[in-house]
C-alpha positions in Angstrom: -0.8 137.7 106.6 0.6 138.0 103.5 1.6 134.7 101.5 5.1 134.9 100.3 3.8 134.2 96.8 0.7 135.5 95.2 -1.2 133.7 92.6 0.7 134.9 89.4 3.8 133.7 91.0 2.3 130.1 91.9 1.3 129.9 88.2 4.7 131.1 86.8 6.2 128.3 89.0 3.5 125.8 88.0 4.1 126.5 84.4 8.2 126.1 85.1 7.7 122.6 86.5 5.3 121.4 83.6 7.9 122.3 81.2 10.8 120.9 83.3 9.1 117.7 83.6 8.1 117.7 79.9 11.7 118.1 79.0 12.5 115.3 81.2 10.0 112.9 79.6 11.2 114.0 76.3 14.8 113.2 76.9 14.1 109.9 78.3 11.7 108.8 75.5 14.4 109.7 72.7 16.2 106.9 71.2 19.9 106.2 72.3 22.4 107.7 69.9 25.3 105.4 69.2 28.6 105.9 67.4 27.7 102.8 65.5 24.9 102.0 63.1 22.0 100.9 65.2 19.6 98.0 64.1 16.2 98.6 65.2 14.7 96.6 65.6 17.5 93.9 66.8 17.3 91.2 64.1 17.7 87.7 65.5 20.7 85.9 64.0 21.1 82.0 63.5 23.1 80.0 65.5 26.6 78.3 64.7 29.0 76.2 66.1 32.9 76.7 65.1 36.2 75.1 66.5 38.3 77.2 68.8 41.6 76.0 70.3 40.2 74.7 73.2 37.1 72.6 71.2 33.8 73.5 69.7 32.2 76.8 70.6 28.2 77.5 69.8 27.5 81.0 69.5 24.2 80.7 71.8 26.5 79.8 74.5 26.9 83.4 75.1 23.2 84.5 75.4 23.1 86.6 78.4 26.4 88.6 77.3 27.0 91.1 74.3 28.9 89.4 71.3 31.2 91.3 69.5 31.6 89.4 66.2 34.5 90.1 63.8 35.6 88.4 60.6 39.3 88.1 59.4 42.2 86.3 58.9 45.6 86.1 60.9 47.8 86.9 58.3 46.0 90.1 57.5 48.5 93.1 57.6 46.6 95.6 58.9 42.8 95.8 59.3 42.6 93.1 61.3 45.2 93.7 64.1 44.1 97.5 64.2 40.6 96.4 64.7 41.3 93.9 67.6 43.5 96.0 69.2 40.9 98.8 69.2 38.4 96.2 70.7 41.0 95.5 73.2 41.5 99.1 74.3 37.6 99.3 74.6 37.2 96.4 76.7 40.1 97.5 79.0 38.1 100.9 79.3 35.1 98.8 80.5 36.9 97.4 83.5 34.6 94.7 85.3 32.0 95.6 82.9 34.0 93.5 80.1 33.0 90.2 81.7 29.7 91.1 80.1 31.2 91.2 76.6 32.6 88.2 74.8 34.7 89.2 71.5 34.9 86.5 68.9 37.1 86.5 66.0 36.2 84.4 63.2 38.7 83.5 60.4 37.7 83.3 56.9 41.2 82.1 55.9 40.0 78.2 56.6 42.9 77.3 54.5 45.7 78.5 56.8 44.0 79.4 60.1 44.1 76.5 62.5 42.2 76.6 65.7 45.4 76.8 67.4 46.8 79.6 65.5 43.6 81.4 66.0 43.7 81.0 69.9 47.4 82.2 69.8 46.7 84.9 67.8 43.4 86.1 69.5 45.0 85.6 73.0 47.8 88.3 72.3 45.3 90.9 71.9 43.2 90.0 74.9 43.2 86.4 76.6 39.6 86.1 76.7 39.3 87.0 73.0 38.2 83.9 71.2 39.4 82.8 67.6 37.2 80.5 65.8 37.3 78.5 62.5 35.8 75.8 60.8 35.7 74.0 57.0 35.1 75.9 54.0 31.5 74.9 53.9 31.0 76.1 57.4 32.7 79.6 57.0 30.7 79.9 53.8 27.4 79.2 56.0 28.2 81.3 58.6 29.3 84.3 56.4 26.3 84.2 54.3 23.9 84.2 57.2 25.9 87.0 58.7 26.5 89.2 55.4 30.0 89.1 55.4 31.9 88.9 52.4 35.3 87.2 51.6 37.6 86.0 49.0 41.0 84.1 49.0 43.0 85.7 46.1 45.2 83.7 44.0 48.7 82.9 45.5 52.0 84.7 44.3 55.0 82.3 43.4 55.5 81.7 47.1 52.1 80.6 47.8 51.2 83.7 49.7 48.1 85.0 49.2 45.9 87.8 50.5 42.2 87.5 51.9 39.4 90.6 51.0 36.7 90.5 53.3 34.1 92.8 55.0 35.5 95.0 58.0 32.6 95.5 59.6 32.1 94.7 63.3 29.0 93.3 64.3 27.6 93.4 67.6 24.9 90.8 69.1 22.6 91.6 72.4 22.3 89.6 75.0 19.7 87.5 73.2 21.8 86.8 70.1 20.3 89.6 68.0 22.0 91.8 65.6 21.9 95.1 67.2 24.7 97.4 66.3 27.5 97.5 63.6 30.8 99.6 63.7 32.6 100.5 60.5 36.4 100.1 60.0 38.4 102.3 62.1 35.9 103.2 64.7 38.2 104.4 67.8 38.4 102.5 71.4 36.3 105.5 72.9 33.5 105.3 70.6 33.2 101.4 71.0 33.5 101.8 74.7 30.9 104.3 74.7 28.5 102.2 72.6 29.1 99.1 74.8 28.5 101.0 77.9 25.0 102.1 76.8 24.0 98.5 75.3 25.1 97.2 78.7 22.7 99.3 80.5 20.0 98.3 78.6 
């Protein structure tokens, strides 16, 4: 009885199978490509406690969830509202998985942004966004720890002033370590894609 495959055929199929398995192992062993800048290994970050409209909030209370941390101010005319709008759209794209992501908006404008004002501002973008503020000393300490620059500019004749600040968005993993950053202008689809990958880790 003649076999359907000869020895040469079996060797060929064997080589193909080995190649396929090898490619699969290679693909799974490659680092995940993020749109944002990946921090490898993730950098443990110090804890902090700041004030929200509902009382004191401690960063470590969100362990087990991803934390998206953004520093800005409510009177910001462009970058801050655009960034928060992009984050809102990204979380909307996540659906039920958004419950495992917490957005914290930390105001560097400690003179004008009260906890109540921040709560109203953050909730206008998405009800689960949390706005945080503190004293000058607290804000100085947190921004220093997280590598954020800010400067309250001199007021004009009407008392209005702008604030220069770092526009980078920081992402902390479930253990509270800095794992990813997004530059200003990163679009919602890219943010949602990165968060989806992080949530699977």
